[in-house]
C-alpha positions, -999 to 999 in steps of 0.1 A, spaced: -424 719 -115 -418 684 -105 -441 669 -78 -458 638 -62 -491 642 -49 -515 624 -20 -549 625 -25 -572 612 9 -603 592 3 -642 604 4 -657 573 -7 -666 584 -42 -680 563 -67 -662 553 -97 -654 574 -125 -678 573 -155 -675 558 -188 -645 569 -203 -622 570 -176 -585 557 -183 -575 522 -187 -562 505 -152 -536 478 -148 -518 464 -121 -490 440 -118 -493 422 -87 -494 391 -65 -487 380 -30 -450 366 -34 -427 390 -31 -398 394 -57 -417 389 -81 -411 425 -98 -450 438 -94 -434 472 -89 -406 470 -107 -424 464 -144 -454 489 -132 -424 519 -133 -406 506 -163 -438 504 -183 -452 534 -172 -419 556 -179 -417 537 -212 -453 542 -224 -453 579 -205 -420 598 -223 -417 573 -250 -449 567 -262 -464 597 -254 -495 580 -236 -511 600 -201 -497 573 -176 -502 580 -139 -490 554 -111 -515 546 -82 -492 534 -51 -514 519 -29 -492 498 -13 -490 515 24 -463 495 41 -439 511 19 -450 533 -7 -418 528 -24 -432 543 -59 -444 573 -44 -412 580 -21 -393 573 -50 -406 603 -70 -394 625 -35 -362 614 -41 -360 616 -72 -376 654 -76 -351 660 -48 -315 645 -70 -329 666 -99 -330 698 -76 -298 688 -65 -277 682 -99 -273 705 -127 -268 674 -150 -298 656 -141 -318 685 -140 -309 698 -177 -315 662 -185 -352 663 -177 -358 696 -192 -344 684 -227 -368 659 -224 -396 685 -222 -421 659 -213 -440 669 -179 -437 637 -157 -463 615 -150 -490 620 -116 -480 596 -88 -508 598 -60 -506 575 -25 -530 562 -5 -544 531 5 -563 503 -19 -597 518 -3 -586 550 -13 -584 540 -51 -623 546 -67 -614 588 -52 -576 587 -64 -588 582 -102 -616 604 -97 -582 631 -89 -564 621 -119 -557 645 -147 -588 648 -177 -558 635 -205 -551 601 -185 -552 573 -205 -535 545 -188 -534 540 -148 -509 514 -131 -518 509 -99 -489 491 -73 -507 474 -47 -502 457 -19 -481 423 -10 -510 404 8 -549 399 -4 -561 409 34 -551 446 30 -584 461 44 -598 482 9 -579 454 -15 -609 443 -30 -617 476 -40 -589 480 -53 -593 447 -77 -628 458 -91 -615 490 -106 -591 468 -126 -592 460 -167 -565 436 -164 -546 421 -134 -509 410 -149 -499 385 -122 -457 385 -124 -445 347 -122 -412 326 -123 -414 288 -129 -406 280 -95 -427 256 -75 -435 280 -53 -440 308 -69 -466 295 -91 -484 277 -64 -485 313 -46 -496 328 -78 -521 302 -90 -534 304 -60 -537 343 -59 -557 342 -92 -578 314 -82 -587 335 -49 -592 368 -70 -612 348 -91 -635 322 -70 -645 354 -48 -656 373 -79 -634 402 -74 -623 397 -112 -631 370 -137 -604 347 -151 -608 365 -188 -597 400 -168 -565 384 -153 -530 377 -169 -495 359 -162 -463 370 -172 -433 351 -164 -407 371 -148 -370 367 -142 -370 339 -172 -343 316 -185 -349 305 -221 -325 276 -216 -340 267 -184 -374 281 -183 -387 276 -217 -405 239 -217 -418 242 -179 -435 278 -189 -453 264 -220 -464 231 -199 -477 257 -169 -493 278 -201 -512 250 -210 -521 242 -179 -531 277 -169 -555 277 -195 -573 246 -186 -587 269 -157 -592 302 -178 -560 316 -172 -542 335 -204 -510 343 -201 -492 373 -218 -465 363 -249 -437 384 -239 -415 366 -215 -389 389 -193 -352 375 -189 -337 377 -155 -314 411 -153 -300 426 -118 -299 458 -138 -336 461 -135 -335 472 -106 -308 498 -112 -322 532 -99 -310 545 -132 -332 515 -155 -367 523 -128 -367 556 -132 -403 578 -125 -387 605 -148 -369 590 -174 -373 560 -191 -352 532 -196 -322 533 -216 -327 519 -247 -296 496 -244 -307 479 -215 -338 470 -236 -322 448 -262 -333 413 -262 -352 419 -230 -387 411 -235 -398 449 -222 -404 462 -255 -430 434 -267 -441 438 -235 -451 475 -238 -465 469 -274 -486 444 -255 -501 460 -224 -512 487 -254 -527 463 -275 -543 444 -251 -558 479 -232 -564 495 -267 -543 528 -256 -528 544 -283 -510 578 -284 
């Protein structure tokens, strides 16, 4: 049976050693692809790589991942062809739990015991209650940026705020270039990486080209991985591998 789950918070302490790796694609600037990247990465690693994934959707203003799962479940139940495709996949869907940033410690305790990787879909503002609690549970924070001045300024301000108030050290933060056009952005991205490194912030090697198709529902499903043909020259397969290596997880 395909399900989504919502768990309440009880203020429980953090999970003990041996808990899954935890990562978030997060930033305060809208349109940078934090939720899209979370779902694409989660679905590929879970359904194609055999890594036991979960998503915690704590972006309370939208709960877009959680609500997407609900819509997909309804669609599968109404569409025989899609239902058959899901059955042929023969992989249980990954957990999606919803709550608030303050709920994250308890949500982590509510995950299946064999969970290896957790992605947290964070709110778009650092001022949300409990934000610091959720950030404090991360192994890595990955901040999507494009090379526009506003995106870089906003992303850098977000990173320095996280670092300066002690929520997460710089060596556990990464930047990923998203909406990337090599002919336009390669030189400036290289220059920006040098500047970011001076402040202790590293960039992932993967750079994700701009493609409108990433927003298509069939490519951002929580029940199926992105189709292979969309991955060609996308940078995404490199990202999947890089995430596995960064977090030292494997199937």
